[in-house]
N, C-alpha and C positions, 0 to 999 in steps of 0.2 A: 482659247485664252482663259486663264484663271481670273476670276473676278475678285476684286478687292476694293476696299474703301478705307482710306486713311484719315477720314475726317467726318465723324458722326457724333451727334449730341443726344443726350438722354434727359430724363426728368431730374437727374442729379444737378444739371445746370439749367439751360433754357430750352431743352427739347420737350416735345409733347409725349413721346413714347418712353416707357420705362426701359431700363437696360434689358429686361426679359423680352419686352415687345420688340426692341431694336434687333436683338439676335434672331427672333422668329421672323421678322421681316427680311433680314439679311438672308436667312435660309430660304425663304420663299423666292427671293430675287437671285438665288444662285451664287451668293458671295461666299468665298472660302476664307478670306483673310479680312478681319474687321478690327479697326482701331476705334476704341472708345476714347473720345477726346473732348470731354466736358470742360467748360471754362473754369480754370483755377481750382479744380477739384478732381480727386481720383475715387470719389465715393461709389460710383456706379460700376467700377471694374469687377469687383468680386461677384456681384449678381450676374453680370454678363458672362463671366467665366463659368459659373455654375450652369447657366442655361445652355451655353455653347457645347457642353458635354453631350447634350442630346442630339447634336447635329455635327456634321463634319466641317465645323468652322473653327478657325484658330483666332482667338482674341489677342490683339496686341494692346497691352496696357498703355494708355496715353493720356495726354492732357493738352489743352489749348491755353497756354499761359499768356496773360495780359501784361504787356510791357509798354514802355513809352519811349519814343524817339522823336526829337524835334517837335515836341508838343502835339504828337499824334499817337493814337493807340495802335500799337503794333502787336499782332498776335504771333506767337511762336508755338508750333506743334512739337510736343515731346513724345518720343516713343521709347519706352523703357526696355532695356535688354534683360532685366531680371525683376526681382520683387522689390527693388529699391523704392518703388512708389509707396511702399508701406513704411518707409523710414520715418520714425517719430519727428526728426528734425524737419523733414519736408512737410509733414502734416501740420506742424506748428506754423511754418511759414505760410502755408495755404490758408490756415485758419485766420491769420492776420489779414490776408488779402480778402477773405470772406467778410471780415468786420469792416474793412474799407468799402467793400461793395454795398453793404447795408447803408453806410453813411452816404454813399454816392446816390443810391436809390432815393433816399429821403430828400436830398438836395434836388434831384430831378423832379420829384413829385411837387416840391415847392415851386420850382421854376415853371412847371406846366400851368399852375394856377396863376402865377404872376404874369406870364407872357401870353397865355392863351385862354385864361379863365376856365381851364379844365381842372375840375376838382375830383380827385380820386382818393381812395383810402390807402394810406401807406401800410396799414396793418394787413390789408388784403393782398397788397403786392408782396409782402414778406411771406405770406402763406403760400403763394404760388411757387416760391423757390424752395425746392426740397433741401438743397445744401448751399446753393449759390443764387443770389438775386441778380438778374440781368435785365437788359432793356426789353426783351420780348415779354417778360412778366408785366412790365409797366404798360406795354402796348395792349396786351390782352385785358388788363384791368380797365383801360380807357374804353375799349370796345364793350366790355361787359357792364360798364357803368352807364351805357346808353348813348354814348357819343357815336355819331354816324360817320366814322372814319374807317378806312381800310387799314390793314396792317402796314402796307407799303406807304400809304399817305402819312401815317404817324411817324414812321422813320424818316421819310423824305422831308417832312416839314417841321417836326417837333423835336425828336430825340436822336436823330442821326448825327453823324459827325458834323460839327460846325453849326448845328441848329441851336436855337436859343435855349432849349431845355436840356441840351447835352452836357454831361459832366464826364471827364476822363475817368477811367477805371482806377488807376493807381500810378505811383511814381517809380515803379521798378523799371530801370532802364533796360533796353533791349539787350545791351551787352551783358548786363548782370543776369538777365533772364536766361540767356544762353549758357552762361557759366553755371547758373543754378541747375539747369537740366543736365549738363555734363557732370556736375558734381554727384548727381544721383543716378548716374549711369544711363542716361537717356540720350538719344540723338536729337538734335535740334533742327527743325525745319521751318523756314519762313512761310507762314500761312498766307494764303490768298494775296500774293504780291500785287495783283491787279487792283486791289482796293487801296493800296498805299498812295497817298496824294502829295505829301509834303517832302518826299525824298525819292531819289533814284535808288534802285535796288543795289547798285554798285556800292552805295554808302554802307551797306550792311556786311560787306565782305570781310572787313577787319574783325568782325565779331566772332569769327570761326564757326559760322553756321555749317551744318552738315549737308543741307539741301534746301530746296524750295518746292512749294506746292505749285508746280508748273502747269498741272492739269487740274482745272478748277471749274466749278459749275458756272460761275459768272464770267468766265473768260470768253472773249470773242476769238475767232480762229487766228487772227493776227497776234493776239495776246499770247495764246498758247505757243505759237511758233517762236515768238521772241523769247519767252521764258525757257523753252526747251533748248534753244540755241545758247542762251545765257548759262544755263546749267552745264551744258556740255563744255563750253568755253572755260568755265571755272571749276570743272571737275566736281560738281555738286550732285548729290542724290536728287532724284525726281520722285515726287509723290503725286497721287491723284485723289481728290476728295470731292464728295457731293456736298459736304457741309450740311448734311441732312439734319433738320430739326423736327421732322415728323408732322408738320402742319401742311399737309398736301393740298388743302382747300384754299387757305388764305395766304400762304407764303410762297411767292414766286421767286424769291431771292436764292432759295436753296433747293437742291435736288433730292432724289430718292436714293436710298442706299444702293451703291453699285453702279450709279449712272455713269460715272467717269471711268474710262478704261485706262489702266496703267499697263504699258507694254511689259511682257513677261521678263525681258532682260533687266528692266528697271526694278520690277518686283523682286526678282531673285537677288539683286544687289542689296536691297533693304533687308530681306529675310535672312540673308547671310550675316549681315552686320548685327541683326537682332537675335542671332543664334537659333533661328527657326528652321534652318535647312541642314 
């Protein structure tokens, strides 16, 4: 079976490994098709493409776009069919999201002190984000500031969804996010549906998604079975993702590159659509 991973983060967003290091680990793990899907940025793609030339790895330019539906953050994976990820109009839109993320981080730092008496440096949080500031940067700053909390505890109690210090990413609707990806010649995949709490995934069908991340690191076996059947019933593409962030010591929520196995028939469908076969 050809190994692939359609959900991986780098230091361009909230990953620990640089794009170069991600490609090297993918090669070590025997991965042949690798999507770089940083949060709301495409900054790491070119570095990954350059490094991948040294290995027999095909890089799939991607993104994990933050959207909102029913007052919940919904992530949509986009996989570009060509070099449209370089389009200046798209870059301008992503820069606007980047600015909102900075504002969000500042609000979360303030809430941490208000609700939990946790005082950290906002400037240090910003320095941790190469191009995009995300919650893992805040969690790491809490730990490095001397607070005796684990990464998971911080998310589960302080900055996870519905926790007192949580602030939504932005107001881009999921429907508009899918349209945005399609406009720039990307296919749109609903990311980790198992994490969606406020909606049934049937509610996303009118948005013309191309597929769902049916095979995901945090799925239980019954989750995966349900999502695979759902995708088949609605003629949706299937992807598999580790959601690797590179922190293999402290992060139990995400896997290693290539952990999740995508059947070759499903891999071929996506590669054909992306003009890679």
